[in-house]
C-alpha positions in Angstrom: 70.4 55.7 -55.7 67.9 54.2 -53.3 65.5 52.4 -55.5 66.1 54.7 -58.5 65.6 54.2 -62.2 62.8 51.6 -62.1 59.8 51.9 -64.3 56.7 49.9 -64.9 55.5 49.5 -61.3 52.0 48.3 -60.8 50.0 51.4 -59.7 46.5 51.0 -61.2 44.0 53.2 -59.4 46.5 55.5 -57.8 46.5 59.2 -58.8 49.3 61.6 -59.2 49.7 64.2 -56.4 51.5 67.5 -56.4 54.6 67.4 -54.1 56.6 70.4 -53.1 60.3 70.2 -52.1 60.8 71.8 -48.7 64.2 70.6 -47.7 67.3 68.8 -49.1 69.6 67.0 -46.7 73.0 65.6 -47.8 73.8 62.0 -46.9 77.2 61.7 -48.6 78.9 63.2 -51.7 76.3 62.0 -54.1 73.3 61.0 -52.0 70.5 63.3 -50.7 67.3 63.1 -48.7 64.5 65.1 -50.2 61.7 66.2 -47.9 58.5 67.0 -49.7 55.0 68.0 -48.6 52.1 66.2 -50.3 48.6 67.6 -49.6 46.2 64.9 -48.6 48.9 62.2 -48.4 47.2 59.0 -47.3 50.1 57.7 -45.2 52.4 54.8 -45.8 54.2 51.8 -44.3 57.9 51.6 -43.7 59.4 49.9 -46.8 57.1 51.3 -49.4 58.1 53.5 -52.3 56.6 56.1 -54.7 56.8 57.0 -58.3 58.1 60.4 -59.1 57.2 62.2 -62.3 59.0 65.2 -63.9 57.5 67.1 -66.8 59.6 69.3 -69.0 58.4 72.5 -70.6 58.0 70.7 -73.9 55.7 68.1 -72.3 58.3 65.3 -72.1 57.8 63.2 -68.9 60.1 60.9 -67.0 59.1 58.6 -64.2 61.3 56.9 -61.6 60.7 55.0 -58.4 62.2 56.0 -55.0 62.0 54.5 -51.6 60.4 56.3 -48.7 63.1 57.0 -46.1 61.0 57.8 -43.1 57.7 56.6 -41.5 54.5 58.4 -42.1 54.4 62.0 -40.8 51.3 63.8 -41.9 51.7 65.3 -45.3 55.5 65.1 -45.3 57.5 62.4 -47.0 61.2 61.8 -47.3 62.9 60.2 -50.4 66.4 58.8 -50.7 68.0 59.8 -54.0 71.5 59.1 -55.2 72.8 60.9 -58.2 73.8 58.6 -61.0 76.4 59.8 -63.5 74.7 60.6 -66.8 71.3 59.8 -65.2 68.2 61.5 -66.7 66.4 62.2 -63.5 68.6 61.5 -60.4 71.2 64.3 -60.8 68.4 66.9 -61.2 66.4 65.6 -58.2 69.6 65.3 -56.1 71.0 68.8 -56.8 69.1 70.7 -59.4 65.4 70.8 -58.2 65.0 74.1 -56.4 63.5 74.1 -52.9 59.9 75.3 -53.3 59.6 73.6 -56.7 56.9 71.0 -57.4 57.0 67.5 -58.8 54.4 64.8 -59.0 54.3 61.6 -56.9 52.1 58.5 -57.0 51.8 56.1 -54.2 52.4 54.6 -51.7 53.4 51.5 -53.7 54.4 48.0 -52.5 52.7 46.0 -49.7 55.0 43.1 -49.4 58.4 44.6 -48.6 57.1 46.4 -45.5 57.5 46.3 -41.7 54.4 46.7 -39.4 54.7 47.6 -35.8 53.8 45.0 -33.2 55.6 41.8 -34.5 57.4 40.3 -31.5 60.2 38.6 -33.5 63.6 40.2 -33.9 64.3 41.3 -37.5 67.4 41.0 -39.7 68.0 43.8 -42.2 70.6 43.5 -44.9 71.5 46.6 -47.0 73.7 47.1 -49.9 74.7 50.7 -50.5 71.6 52.9 -51.1 69.5 49.9 -50.4 69.6 51.0 -46.8 66.9 53.7 -47.5 63.7 51.6 -47.0 65.4 49.7 -44.1 66.2 53.1 -42.4 62.5 53.8 -42.6 61.8 50.5 -40.8 64.4 51.4 -38.1 62.8 54.8 -37.6 59.3 53.4 -37.6 60.2 50.9 -34.9 61.8 53.5 -32.7 58.8 55.8 -33.1 56.3 53.1 -32.3 58.3 51.5 -29.5 56.8 48.2 -30.6 58.3 45.0 -32.1 61.4 42.9 -31.5 65.0 44.0 -31.8 66.5 44.9 -35.1 69.8 43.8 -36.5 71.3 45.6 -39.5 74.1 44.3 -41.7 75.1 47.3 -43.9 77.4 46.7 -46.8 78.9 50.0 -48.1 82.0 51.0 -50.0 83.6 53.2 -47.4 82.8 55.1 -44.2 82.3 58.2 -46.3 79.4 56.5 -48.2 77.2 55.7 -45.2 73.7 57.0 -45.2 71.6 58.0 -42.2 74.3 58.0 -39.5 72.0 59.8 -37.1 69.4 57.1 -37.3 71.7 54.0 -37.4 73.5 54.3 -34.1 73.6 51.2 -31.9 71.2 51.1 -29.0 67.5 51.2 -28.3 67.0 47.7 -29.7 69.2 48.2 -32.8 72.5 46.4 -33.5 74.4 47.7 -36.6 77.3 45.9 -38.3 79.2 47.5 -41.2 80.8 45.6 -44.1 83.1 48.0 -46.0 83.8 46.7 -49.5 86.5 49.0 -50.7 88.0 51.0 -47.8 87.6 50.2 -44.1 88.3 52.6 -41.2 91.4 52.3 -39.1 91.0 49.6 -36.5 88.5 47.6 -38.5 89.8 44.0 -38.0 87.7 42.6 -40.8 89.2 44.6 -43.6 87.4 45.5 -46.9 85.5 42.9 -48.9 82.1 41.8 -50.0 79.5 40.3 -47.7 80.3 36.6 -46.9 78.4 33.7 -45.3 80.4 34.3 -42.1 79.2 37.9 -42.0 75.6 36.8 -42.3 76.0 33.9 -39.9 77.3 36.3 -37.3 74.5 38.9 -37.9 71.8 36.2 -37.8 73.1 34.1 -34.9 70.4 33.2 -32.5 67.5 34.5 -34.6 64.4 32.4 -34.4 63.3 30.6 -37.6 60.2 32.8 -37.7 62.3 36.1 -37.8 61.7 38.1 -41.0 64.7 39.1 -43.1 64.6 42.1 -45.4 67.3 42.5 -48.0 67.6 45.5 -50.3 70.3 46.6 -52.7 71.6 46.1 -56.3 70.2 42.9 -58.0 73.5 41.0 -57.8 73.9 41.8 -54.1 70.4 40.8 -53.3 70.7 37.5 -55.2 74.0 36.7 -53.5 72.8 37.5 -50.0 69.6 35.5 -50.6 71.6 32.4 -51.7 74.0 32.8 -48.7 71.1 33.1 -46.2 69.3 30.0 -47.6 72.7 28.2 -47.5 72.8 29.0 -43.8 69.4 27.4 -43.3 67.1 30.4 -43.4 63.7 29.7 -44.8 63.3 31.4 -48.2 59.7 32.1 -47.4 60.9 34.4 -44.6 63.3 36.4 -46.8 61.8 39.5 -48.4 63.9 41.2 -51.1 63.8 44.5 -52.9 66.3 45.3 -55.7 67.3 47.9 -58.2 69.6 48.1 -61.2 
């Protein structure tokens, strides 16, 4: 669900813009990438998000926040949306909103959980489920800019069938990806299914300088657990940036 179902974001001074759905790409059985065009979009940084507003015929409005899944590209933005059972907004956005239809977006929002090209240090990314969405935007931004240190991604996901953005998360070109499958692992996976452990994080972060930034995104419990494990391994809390949902 990316960063779905969060309200109350600070967005003073930002205006709502009309956004048109031009493409829907499946990521797994319940997850979609929505590609929208937003006239006069001001651009954004990898890791930022937007508010999305839907308005019903009777005037009722619903607002949710979703992470941007790609670096800035003119007036086009990509959102990661996972359909939540009995959700008020996500099932409609994921599968019901017709291509060519309009919604409203406000943003970009968030200036702390972002990656900027040019930093020389290697970076550790830790994703839980759909928390990979803003981290995938960082991976894509680094590849596009060809600037910055190497990236390491530790991606916790239920099963191989639940992985998002396979086409962008292949090893190589300065990216090292390690999967932790929590419920079903693929044949030949020596680790076996289970939640992220201190040993997983120690392996993923081995050799990283103390100044290397760490970005963690996922459900609240996942983010809190990973943060505690990282500090237990000696990582400086000041260098750990987190984004959570749920």
